N, C-alpha and C positions, 0 to 999 in steps of 0.2 A: 504494500500500500504506500502510495505517495500522497502527501497532503501538506497544506500550509498550517503550521502550528502557531498558536498565539498563547503567550504565557498568561497565567493567572497569578503565580507567586512572584513576589518582589525579589526572591532569592535567585530566580532564573534571570530576571532582568529588573534592575531597580528604577528605571526611568530617569528623567531629567528634572524632576520636581523635588528640590531640597534633598538630593541624594548625593552619593559619593561621586557620581558622574558630573553633576552640575548642581549648584545651589546659589543662593543669593549672595554668598561671599566669594564665589569663584573669581570673578573679575576684580573685585575689590582687593583681594589678597595677591593678585598676580603682580609680581615685581613691586610689592608695596615698599615705599621709600625711594624708589628709583624713578617714579613718574614726575614730570615737570609740574610745577604748581599751576593749578587751574585746569588740569587735564585728568581725564579718566579713560578707562577702556570702554569700547563699544563694539558690537558686531557690525561688520560691513553689511550691505544689503544682501540678504540671503545667507549671511554667514552663520547664523544660529541653526538654520535648517541644514546647511552643509556640515556643520560640526556634529549635529545629531546623527545624520546619515553616515558619516565616516566612523563615528563611534559605534553605531549599531553594526555596521559591516565588520569592523574589527572584533566586536564582541562575538558575533556569530562565527567568524573565522577561528577565533581562539577556542570557543566551545568545541568546534569540529576537531581542532588539533588535540585537545585534551581527551576527547572521547574516542577518537579513531586512530590517531597517530601512534606509531610504534614507539616513539620516544616517551610516551606515557603508558607504557605497557603495564604499569602497576595499577592503572585504572581499568577495571573490568568492563566489558560490554557484551554480556551473554547473548543478547538478541541480535547483535550486529546492526543496531540502529545507526542510520547514517543521517548526518546533518548536511543540508544543502545550502543554497544561497539565501541571503537576506532578501526579504520581499517588501517590507515596509514597517511602519510604526503607527499604531493607533494612538491618537491624542484625545483626552477627554475635553469636553466643553468647559467643565469646571474641575478644579483640583481638590474639592472638599473631601471626596471619597476615593478618587482614583488617580493614578499617574499613567505614564505612557506604557504601552504594551508592544512588545516586539513580535514580528512575524517572520518566520523563515521556513524553508522547505525541510521536510523530514521524510525519510523512507524507512519503513519497518514492516515486518510480517505481522499483520493484525491478529491472526489466530494465535501466534506465539505470544504476542503482547497480552492478549486476554488471558491465556493460560497462565502466563507468568504472574499477572496481577490477581487472578481469581482462584488459582490453584497452588502454584509453586510457592508464592510468597503471600498467600491469602491473609494470614494473620498480620503481617507487616503492613500490607496495603490497607487492611481494615483499620489498623491503628492510625495510619496516616489520614484516612478519611475522617475518622472521629475527631482527631486533634485539629484538623484544618478546615473541615467542612460541616461542622456542627453550628446550629444557630447560636448566637450569643448577643448580648446587648449591642445594638448598633450594626448588627450583621445578620442578614437573612439569607441563608444558603439555598442555592438552587441545585446543589449537588448532594445526593444521598450521602449520609455520614456513616454508612456501613457497606460492606461488600455485598450483602444480600440485597439491600435496597438499590445499590449501584447496578448489579446484574439485572435486577427486575426492570429497572428503568431502561437500561440499554436494550434488553430483549423485546421490550414493548415499542422500541423505535423512537423513544423520547430523547431528543437532544443528543443524538449519537455523536455528532461531530464534537460537541463540547465535552462529552464523556471520554472520547478518544484522546482529546487534548489533555485531560486530567491524568489519564494513564501514562501518556508520553511524558508529562511533566514530572510525575512521581519517579519515573525511570531516570529522567535527566538529573533530578535531585539526588538520586542514589549513586549515579556513575559519572557525574561531571564534578570536578573539584572547582567550585565557583570562586573560592578564595584565590586559586591560581589564575582564573579568568580575570578577576578584578585587578589583581596585581599587575598582570600584563597590560591591561587596558590603561590603567592609571600611569604606567611608565611613559606612555606616549600621549598623555592627556594634553600637556602643554604644547606639544607639536601641533596637534589638531586645533587647539585654540588659536595659536599665533597665526595660522593660515587664514583665519576667519575673523580677526578683530583688527581694530585700528584705534588711534587716539581720538578722543572727543573733547572739544573745548567746553568747559562748564559755563563759559560766558555766553556764547551764541549757539552752542550745540553743533558746531561745524566739525567735520571729520578731517583728520590729518594723518598723512603718512609719517613714518618715524624711522629712526635708526638708534642703535645702541652705541653710546660713547664709552669706550673702555677706559679712557683716561679719568673720567669723572664717575664712572659706574652709574650712569643715568640714561634714561630714555629721552631722546631729543625729537621734538616735532620738526619735520623738514618741509612738508608741502601740504597746503590745504587741498582737500579733495573735492572735486565737483560731484555733487549728488544728483543723480538722474532719476 
């Protein structure tokens, strides 16, 4: 089976709203103390979207490495699940209850996945459903919180695509070291940011090109940019 998977767990993908990937202090803390007086960082036109896309592509690529690459042979992959290309990112209209969700292609044997979740690791999957998909204050679950309920809903043909995503997600959480993924992504975070930001004057909000002066260890505005 080949499908496009979308995450539900923030552990699989934390999004860009007040997360380790991006938050309200990210630009403020970038080269703090080296900026010229009266200037701050700002994204160029389309820069934020480019930054998110590049980060998501790198995130999916690193997940693929960790799960499938022989260099990570200590990470098991008993079903031979394959991670494909990044497809897109869902963004909420409001961030009160949600953040961004990542979408990428996945290939897995569906019958083996069901057997793995419902038989081979039934107790473990049941515990996962109860701990993560039970109703609680402020959260009304649309996913059954037991394997029995999960199987019943699936066999009735209710929300099959969503239930398959939950099984894939549990599998990814078991066999992808997301701390390794996070560490790799954050290593190149500044590189992705610098490609998509520029200086902004706090006086008239104009955008400026810049360079780094090694003699003074400061960022220097060099040319006012035309905004189209």
